[in-house]
N, C-alpha and C positions, 0 to 999 in steps of 0.2 A: 080689731087685731090687725097688725101690719100684714099686708099681702105680698109685697115685693121684697126682694132681698135687701134692697136699699132701705126700705122702710123698717125692716127688722133690725138692720144694723144701726140705724138712727135711734131706734127705741132702746137698744142695748147701750149705746153711747149716752143717751139721755139719762139712763139710770146711774151710770158711773159719774157723770157730770153733776147730777143732783146730789149724790153722796159727797162729792168733793166740795161743792158750793155750800152744802149744809154745814160741813166742818168749818169752813171759813166764816160763815155767819155766826156760828157758835163762838169762834175765836174773837170776833168783833164784840159780841155781847159780853164776853168775859172781860175783855179789855175795858169796856165802858163801866162794868160793875166794879172793877178794881178801883177805878178813879172815884166812883160814888162812895165806895167803902172807905177810901182814904179821906175823902171830904167829911164823911160822917164821923170819922175818928178825931177830926179836929186838928190834925197836924198839917199845916199849910205847906211846909217844905216837902214833906213826904208826898202830899197830894200833887204838888207840882212835878216831882220826879216821876211819879206813876203816870201823870198826864202826858209827860213828854214821851214816854214809851208807848202809850196808848195811841198818840197821834199818828205815829208811824204805822201802826197796825191798821188804824181806820183808813188812812190814806192808801195803804197798800191794797186793801180790800175794795176801796172805791176805784182804784186804778184798774182792777180786774173786773170791774162792772158787776160786782156782786150786789153792791148798793149804789145808788145814784150819788154823784159827786156833791149835789146839794144836800142830801141827807147826811153825808159825811161831814160837811161843813157845819150843818145844824148841830150835830152831836158835839163837835169840837167847840163850837161857840158856846153852847149851853154849859159844857163842863168847865170851860175857861171862865165863864161868868160866875159859876158857882165857886170856883177857887178864889177868884178876886173878891167875892163877897164875904169870904171868911174873915173873921176878926183878927 
């Protein structure tokens, strides 16, 4: 348990930040799932459109250091490769 006033405040702030970051991580996962769903549907044009929207979300979350920039790049690369592999 936090003993000093400073430590108590940091604990309160950590809880708020955790809730905020969890929401952003959820937004990231949703964006990735939307692309995967569009790829599974088989419509390449729709998948590319959804991918374009998702890229900005992924980059935004990486800029906020919720995930590492390399992880963001890996997600974008794999989704892009999956779209390119569509017939």
